[in-house]
C-alpha positions in Angstrom: 23.1 -23.0 15.2 20.3 -25.4 15.8 17.1 -23.5 15.0 16.5 -20.9 12.2 13.4 -18.9 11.5 12.5 -17.6 8.0 9.8 -15.1 7.2 9.0 -15.0 3.5 7.1 -12.4 1.4 6.6 -12.2 -2.3 6.8 -8.5 -3.4 10.5 -8.6 -3.1 11.1 -11.8 -5.1 13.2 -11.7 -8.2 11.4 -10.2 -11.2 8.1 -9.4 -9.7 6.5 -6.1 -10.9 2.7 -6.2 -10.8 0.1 -6.8 -8.1 -1.6 -9.5 -10.1 1.7 -11.5 -9.9 1.2 -11.6 -6.1 -2.3 -13.0 -6.0 -3.3 -16.6 -5.2 -5.5 -17.9 -8.0 -4.1 -15.5 -10.6 -2.4 -17.3 -13.5 0.3 -14.6 -13.5 0.9 -15.4 -9.8 1.8 -19.0 -10.3 5.3 -18.3 -11.5 6.1 -15.9 -8.7 4.7 -18.3 -6.0 7.2 -20.8 -7.5 9.9 -18.2 -7.4 9.1 -17.4 -3.8 9.3 -21.1 -3.0 12.6 -21.4 -4.8 14.2 -18.5 -2.9 13.1 -19.9 0.4 14.2 -23.4 -0.5 17.8 -22.4 -1.5 18.1 -20.5 1.8 17.0 -23.5 3.7 19.3 -25.8 1.8 22.3 -23.5 2.5 21.4 -23.4 6.2 21.2 -27.2 6.4 24.7 -27.4 4.8 26.0 -25.3 7.7 24.5 -27.7 10.3 21.1 -26.0 11.1 18.9 -28.8 12.2 15.5 -27.2 12.6 14.0 -24.5 10.3 10.6 -22.9 10.6 9.3 -21.0 7.6 6.5 -18.5 7.9 4.6 -18.0 4.7 4.0 -14.3 5.3 2.3 -13.1 2.1 -1.4 -12.4 1.8 -3.2 -15.7 2.4 -0.1 -17.2 3.9 -0.6 -20.1 1.4 1.9 -19.4 -1.3 4.9 -21.6 -0.8 4.8 -25.2 -2.1 5.8 -27.2 1.0 6.8 -30.2 -1.1 9.6 -28.1 -2.7 11.3 -27.4 0.6 13.9 -29.7 2.2 12.3 -32.5 4.2 13.5 -31.3 7.6 11.8 -27.8 7.2 8.6 -27.0 9.0 6.2 -24.4 7.5 3.6 -22.2 9.0 0.8 -21.5 6.5 -2.1 -19.1 6.9 -2.4 -16.8 9.9 -2.4 -17.2 13.7 -4.2 -13.8 14.0 -1.9 -12.6 16.8 0.2 -9.4 16.9 3.4 -11.2 15.8 1.7 -11.5 12.4 4.5 -12.1 9.8 6.7 -13.4 12.6 4.2 -15.8 14.2 5.9 -18.7 15.9 9.2 -17.0 16.7 10.6 -17.2 20.2 13.9 -17.1 22.0 14.7 -20.7 21.1 15.7 -19.6 17.6 19.3 -18.8 16.8 18.6 -16.4 13.9 16.2 -15.0 11.4 16.2 -14.7 7.6 13.9 -12.4 5.7 13.3 -13.5 2.1 11.3 -11.7 -0.6 10.9 -8.5 1.3 10.1 -5.1 -0.2 10.4 -1.4 0.3 8.1 0.6 2.6 5.0 2.6 1.9 6.0 6.1 1.1 9.1 5.1 -0.8 9.8 4.4 -4.5 12.3 1.5 -4.4 9.7 -1.1 -5.6 6.6 -0.7 -7.8 4.8 -2.8 -5.1 6.1 -0.8 -2.1 3.7 -0.8 0.9 3.7 -1.5 4.6 1.4 -4.3 5.7 -1.5 -3.4 3.5 -2.7 -0.9 0.9 -4.8 1.2 3.3 -2.0 3.6 4.2 0.5 5.8 2.4 3.1 5.9 5.2 3.9 4.3 8.5 6.6 6.0 10.5 8.4 4.8 13.6 10.2 7.6 15.4 9.9 9.7 12.3 11.4 7.1 9.9 9.4 5.4 7.2 8.9 1.9 8.4 9.0 -1.2 6.2 7.7 -4.6 7.1 11.3 -5.6 7.5 11.9 -2.9 10.1 8.8 -3.9 12.0 9.6 -7.6 11.9 13.3 -7.1 12.8 12.2 -5.2 15.9 10.0 -8.2 16.7 13.0 -10.5 16.4 14.9 -8.1 18.7 12.0 -8.2 21.2 12.5 -12.0 21.7 16.2 -11.8 21.5 16.8 -13.4 18.1 19.5 -11.9 15.8 18.6 -10.9 12.3 21.1 -12.6 9.9 20.0 -12.0 6.3 17.6 -9.9 4.2 16.8 -10.6 0.5 14.6 -8.3 -1.5 14.7 -5.1 -3.5 17.8 -2.9 -3.5 16.3 0.1 -1.9 15.1 -1.9 1.1 18.5 -3.7 1.4 20.1 -0.2 1.6 18.1 0.6 4.7 19.1 -2.6 6.5 22.2 -1.1 8.0 20.0 1.5 9.9 18.3 -1.4 11.7 21.5 -3.5 12.2 24.7 -2.7 10.4 25.9 -6.3 10.2 22.9 -7.8 8.5 23.8 -9.5 5.3 21.7 -8.5 2.3 20.9 -9.8 -1.2 19.4 -7.3 -3.7 17.5 -9.2 -6.4 15.7 -6.3 -8.0 15.6 -2.5 -8.3 12.5 -0.4 -8.8 12.3 2.2 -11.5 9.0 4.0 -11.5 6.3 1.4 -12.0 8.9 -1.1 -13.4 11.4 -3.4 -11.8 14.8 -4.4 -13.0 15.9 -7.8 -11.7 18.8 -10.1 -11.9 18.4 -13.6 -13.4 16.5 -15.8 -10.9 19.3 -18.5 -11.1 21.8 -15.8 -10.0 19.4 -14.7 -7.2 19.3 -18.2 -5.9 23.1 -18.5 -6.1 23.5 -15.2 -4.2 20.9 -16.1 -1.6 22.5 -19.4 -0.9 26.0 -17.9 -0.6 24.9 -15.1 1.6 23.0 -17.5 3.9 26.1 -19.5 4.4 28.1 -16.3 5.1 25.5 -15.0 7.5 25.3 -18.3 9.4 29.1 -18.4 9.6 29.3 -15.0 11.4 28.9 -14.3 15.1 25.2 -14.0 15.7 25.8 -11.8 18.7 27.0 -9.1 16.3 23.6 -9.1 14.5 21.2 -8.5 17.4 18.8 -5.7 16.7 18.8 -3.1 19.5 15.3 -1.7 20.1 14.8 2.1 20.7 14.0 3.1 24.2 10.6 4.4 23.2 8.4 4.5 20.1 6.2 7.0 18.4 4.2 5.3 15.6 2.4 7.4 13.0 0.0 5.9 10.4 -1.2 8.1 7.6 -4.2 6.4 6.1 -5.6 6.9 2.5 -9.1 7.2 3.9 -9.9 9.6 6.7 -12.5 7.3 8.2 -9.8 4.6 8.9 -8.0 7.2 10.9 -11.2 8.0 12.8 -11.6 4.3 13.6 -8.0 3.9 14.7 -8.2 6.9 17.0 -10.4 4.9 19.3 -7.6 2.5 20.2 -6.5 3.1 23.8 -3.7 5.6 23.9 -4.0 6.6 20.3 -4.5 10.2 19.1 -5.6 11.7 15.8 -3.5 14.8 15.0 -5.0 15.1 11.5 -7.9 13.8 9.5 -5.8 11.0 8.0 -3.3 10.3 10.8 -3.2 8.2 13.9 -0.3 8.4 16.4 0.5 6.0 19.2 3.4 6.3 21.8 4.8 3.6 24.0 8.0 2.4 25.6 7.0 -1.2 24.8 7.4 -2.9 21.4 4.9 -5.5 22.4 2.3 -2.7 22.9 3.3 -1.2 19.5 2.7 -4.6 17.9 -0.8 -4.8 19.5 -1.6 -1.3 18.2 -0.4 -2.1 14.7 -2.4 -5.4 14.7 -5.7 -3.7 15.6 -5.3 -0.4 13.9 -3.1 -0.8 10.8 
């Protein structure tokens, strides 16, 4: 494989348990930005060992300015901050890439697998796609499928990893933590790095054709907002409806149209 895309988040990194630990500028966040960087770096190093020549990393958490670029291998490119287009956490991906890794990903809004569980932001309590609670991983894996790029590996909390098979049964996963109420039980970060590296090599050694994500033929997207006025605003999006005070629904046969809806409404 010549080109690899990596989308990295922070709420699924090893050991993280509190929102302040995710924030740029917070003293508590410095360690976890370093951990996010380390988990991405070991995945990159493993990929390079298998012969991958070009790696693009999307820093996909909050400001998009969390990873220390100097700690990545020299041949790695990194996209920092935001393009402000519907691909969002997958900005820059196209059909030229041979595969995707998701690092530091977390459970969806409406689930309890991570004390920081959410989907895209904290304005909603549930995002459903065809009736299933949608994680950022699911949304972004569908985007990879849209451009014909296989999803090779997912690292994050255990509950999210257990949902990966429903998106693509051959995706390799690494569970680095497990939510328990408002707490998180994690493995040692050195062990997390070891497992991410080993799983990356395993994923890159497999047939990527077996890890393509097949998109549904049609989509019904439901967003249940915390605040009713956000649902009111979202209901003005062309094609959207508002079946309840807090809910907006959008239907389409096109994932690109769904991404546009999520970009402007969610």
